[in-house]
N, C-alpha and C positions, 0 to 999 in steps of 0.2 A: 451801866455795867454790861460788858460784852461777855456773852457766853460762848464757849467753844464746845465742839463735839458734833455728833450726828443727831439728826432728828429721827423720830420713829418712822416717818415716811421714807426717809433715805435708807434706813436699815431694812425695812420691809421690801423695798425695791431691789436691794442687793440680794436678799434672800430669795426673792422670786426669780431673779436672773440666774442665780446659782442652781436653783431647782430645775429650771428649764434646761440648762446646760447638762445637768446630771441625767435628766430623762433622755436627752438625745444621745449622750455617751453610753448609757445602758443599752439602748437599742442597737447601736453600732457594735458595741462589745459582744452582744449575743450573736450578731451576725458573723463576727469573726470566729467565735467559739464554734458555731455550727459548721463553718467552712473548714476549720481545723479538724473537727471530728470526722467530717466526710473525707478529708485528705488522708486519714488513717486507712480508709478503705482503699484508696488509690495506691497507697504504699503496699498494702497487703496484697492486692491483686497483681501488682507488678512483680512480686516474687514468685507468683504461681503461673504467670502467663506462658513462660517457656515450656514448663511441664505440660500444661494443658494443650498447647499448640502441637507439641511433639506427639502426644497421644492421639490427638484428633487427626493429625495428618497420617499417622501410621495405622490407626484402627478405624478411622472414619466414624468414631462414636465418642460420646462424652464419657468421662470417668468421674468417679466420686472423689472429691477433694481429699477426704480423710484417707481413702485407699491410696491415692497418688502420693500423698505426703507422709503417710504413716503416722499421722497425729490428728488430734481433734483441733478444730479451728474455732477459736473464740479469742477475743481481745478485750481490752478495757471498754470499748464501745460497741463491739459487734457481738450479738448473741448467737447467731448461727449463720452458716453459709451452706449453700447447696448448689448443685449443678443440675440444670434441667435441659432436656433436649426437645426443642420445639421445631418441628418441620426441618430437621436436619441441622439446626443451628444450636450450638452449645451456648448456654447462658449461665453465668455465675450470679447467684442472687445472695446478697448480703443483707441481713436483717439487723437493725440496731436494737440495742437493749431497751427495755421499757423503764429502766431506772439508771441513774448515774450517767445519763446522756442529756444534752440540752433538750428542752421541751419540744422544739421544732423537729427533732429527729427521733423521738421515742417510738419504738416499734415500726419505724418506717423501713422501706426496702430500696435498694439501689441495684441495678442490673448491669452486668457487663457481658456483651456477646462476642464470641469469637468471630472475627471478620470473615466475610466471604472471600475465598481465594487465599486465605491466610496471609494477607498483605501486611499484617502487623498493626493496623489501625483499629483498635477495639472500639466497639460501639458502647456507649454508656448512656443510661437513662434512668429516670425514676418518675413514677406516677404519683408518689406520695410527697416527695421533698420539693419545697419551693425552689424555683429556678434560681433565685438569688443566692441560695445556699449551696448550689452545686458548683463544682469547678467548671472552668470555661470549656473543658473538653466534653463535659456532659450537657452543656447548654447549646451545642451546635455552633459555637463561635469559632 
């Protein structure tokens, strides 16, 4: 009598392969989520760049974002933002929220510096966020 169907070993092999693929997919997905949440910061800073450069070129000093834009700055992923003046260079510092953000970004900071000579190419860096989660413009590529 001939039996048809799958053996227990075959089923266990398929389940193991599916588990491995799911583990790989989860890691890749989290990387894409990190980069998407960092991209929100890039979108946010792009809307403020002109205002900051205008003030910096006219006043030769940094301004407070809230004063410049007449509103408080926070978004779905950003908890706070501030402008610092270090050695005559304005830097905008965005801090991610500690909740509702992917684990790799919680309470981390990303910095954007007004370029020397106001040539438009902003410097972007982060000491906290992994290089693989930063956009290419922040990785020096």
